[in-house]
C-alpha positions in Angstrom: 70.0 119.3 146.8 66.5 119.4 146.5 64.5 116.3 145.4 63.0 118.0 142.3 66.7 119.0 141.2 68.0 115.5 141.9 64.8 113.8 139.5 66.2 116.3 137.1 69.6 115.2 137.3 68.8 111.5 137.1 66.8 112.0 133.8 69.5 114.0 132.4 71.8 110.4 132.9 69.2 108.0 131.9 68.8 110.5 128.8 72.5 110.6 128.1 73.4 106.6 128.6 69.8 105.8 126.4 71.5 108.2 123.8 74.9 106.3 123.9 75.9 105.0 120.6 76.2 101.2 121.0 79.7 100.0 120.4 80.0 97.8 116.9 81.6 94.8 117.7 84.1 92.7 115.1 85.7 89.6 115.1 88.8 89.4 113.0 89.1 85.6 111.9 92.7 84.3 110.4 95.7 82.2 110.8 99.1 83.6 112.1 99.0 86.6 110.2 96.0 87.9 112.2 97.1 86.5 115.6 100.9 88.3 115.2 103.0 85.5 115.0 106.5 86.8 114.9 105.7 90.4 116.5 107.6 91.5 119.4 104.3 92.1 121.4 101.3 91.0 119.5 98.6 91.7 122.1 99.6 95.3 120.8 100.8 95.2 117.5 98.9 92.3 116.0 96.7 93.8 113.2 93.3 93.4 115.0 94.3 95.3 117.9 95.7 98.2 115.9 92.1 98.1 113.9 90.7 98.7 117.3 92.3 101.8 118.0 92.1 103.2 115.0 88.3 102.9 114.8 88.0 104.2 117.9 85.7 104.3 121.0 82.3 103.2 119.2 84.1 99.9 118.0 84.9 96.8 120.0 87.3 94.1 117.9 88.4 90.7 119.0 91.7 88.7 117.2 90.3 85.4 116.4 93.5 84.4 114.4 94.7 81.2 115.4 98.0 80.0 114.0 98.5 77.6 111.3 94.8 77.2 110.6 93.2 76.3 106.9 90.0 77.2 105.6 89.2 73.4 104.6 87.9 71.0 107.7 90.4 68.3 105.9 93.0 70.5 106.1 95.8 69.8 108.9 94.7 72.8 111.2 91.2 73.6 110.6 90.1 76.6 111.5 86.7 75.0 112.3 88.3 73.0 115.4 90.2 75.9 117.4 88.6 77.5 120.3 89.0 81.2 118.1 86.2 79.7 116.1 83.6 79.2 118.8 84.8 82.6 120.2 82.9 84.2 117.4 79.8 83.1 117.8 80.2 83.9 122.2 81.1 87.6 121.1 78.1 88.0 118.8 79.9 90.1 116.3 78.2 92.8 114.5 80.9 92.4 111.8 83.4 89.9 110.8 86.3 90.1 108.9 87.7 86.7 107.4 91.5 86.7 106.2 92.1 83.3 105.5 93.6 80.6 103.1 97.4 80.9 103.0 97.6 78.3 104.8 95.6 76.2 102.3 98.1 76.3 99.7 101.0 75.3 102.3 102.1 72.0 102.3 100.7 70.1 105.1 102.2 69.5 108.7 100.6 66.1 109.2 102.8 63.7 108.2 100.2 63.1 104.8 102.0 64.0 101.5 101.2 67.2 99.1 99.7 70.2 100.0 96.6 71.1 101.7 94.9 72.7 98.6 91.9 71.2 97.3 89.6 73.7 94.9 86.4 71.6 95.8 87.2 71.3 99.1 88.0 75.1 99.6 85.2 76.9 97.6 83.0 74.8 99.7 84.1 74.4 103.0 84.5 78.6 102.9 80.8 78.9 102.1 80.3 76.1 104.3 81.9 78.9 107.1 80.1 82.2 105.9 76.7 79.9 106.2 77.3 79.0 109.7 78.8 82.8 110.4 75.2 83.4 109.2 73.0 82.1 111.8 74.5 84.2 114.5 71.7 86.1 116.1 73.1 89.5 114.8 73.1 89.0 111.7 76.5 89.9 110.9 77.9 91.9 107.9 81.1 89.6 106.8 83.9 90.7 104.7 86.3 88.6 102.9 89.7 89.7 102.8 92.0 88.4 99.8 95.5 87.0 101.7 98.6 89.0 101.4 101.2 87.9 99.7 103.9 85.5 100.0 107.3 87.1 99.4 109.2 83.7 100.7 109.0 80.7 102.0 111.2 80.1 104.6 109.1 76.8 105.8 109.9 75.4 102.6 106.4 76.4 100.8 106.9 75.3 97.2 106.0 78.3 94.4 103.9 79.9 97.6 103.0 83.1 96.3 101.6 81.7 92.4 99.7 79.4 94.3 98.3 81.8 96.4 97.2 84.0 93.4 96.0 81.5 91.1 94.0 79.4 93.5 92.9 81.4 96.8 92.2 84.7 95.3 90.2 83.8 92.6 87.9 81.3 94.3 87.4 83.9 97.3 86.5 86.5 95.1 84.1 84.4 93.2 82.8 83.1 96.8 82.5 87.0 97.6 80.5 87.5 94.4 78.2 84.4 94.8 77.0 85.4 98.3 77.4 89.7 97.6 79.6 90.1 99.9 82.7 93.3 100.2 86.4 92.4 99.3 89.2 93.7 101.1 91.9 93.6 98.4 94.9 92.9 101.5 96.8 91.2 98.2 97.2 94.6 96.1 97.5 96.9 99.2 100.5 94.9 100.6 102.4 94.0 97.5 105.5 95.7 96.5 106.7 95.8 100.1 108.6 92.9 101.0 110.7 95.1 103.5 107.2 95.2 105.7 107.4 91.5 106.5 109.4 89.4 108.9 110.0 86.4 106.9 108.6 86.9 103.6 104.9 85.6 105.1 104.2 87.2 108.2 104.2 91.3 108.2 106.3 93.4 110.9 105.0 96.1 112.8 104.9 98.6 109.8 103.2 96.3 108.4 100.5 95.5 110.5 99.5 99.2 110.6 99.1 99.5 106.8 96.8 96.4 106.8 95.4 98.0 110.1 94.6 101.3 108.4 93.5 100.1 105.3 90.5 97.2 106.6 89.6 99.9 108.7 88.9 102.2 105.7 87.2 99.6 104.0 85.0 98.9 107.0 84.2 102.6 107.5 83.2 103.0 103.5 80.7 99.7 103.5 78.5 101.0 106.0 
């Protein structure tokens, strides 16, 4: 091949690389529902993994879910103290999806009496989480998810879904409104389908697929 032809080929390769789209990076923040608790293969069927597949090669999705975690810093397992929280910053995402709140209404697991729920602390700490994520250099777009329904209480949760719908849901909606952030209403989307849950709290493979498809649609509809 002649030198002139080699130069032309090299220029074409450089042009192709420069014109290639940069992947949009998405970090999914959440608890055991996000991590993939109960699934036979969470590395394949957790909803963030399915989301990555559905969105295609222009996106890169990382699962930052950690079981049992709460929004509240005074909860029994604060998300703030987990390695996944710091993974969000290391990943430097363009989009952050927050799906927390379910464990904020459950009974405490640290030996203390009562539930995790405190309306003032929940709203304050959720706002603090948003403010903290806003310090990431990429200035990520943040989506807030309304938690999915609680159909049963296999872990002795007292009145779980009622507490969720009357406390967490309105609090998340208000925070989203105050910050002008998009809401992904997974609560409504996953309603009336208890058959798609493993234990009344965690979705099965069909349920995670429905969640992933709905989140993908919400992301593409809010560009």
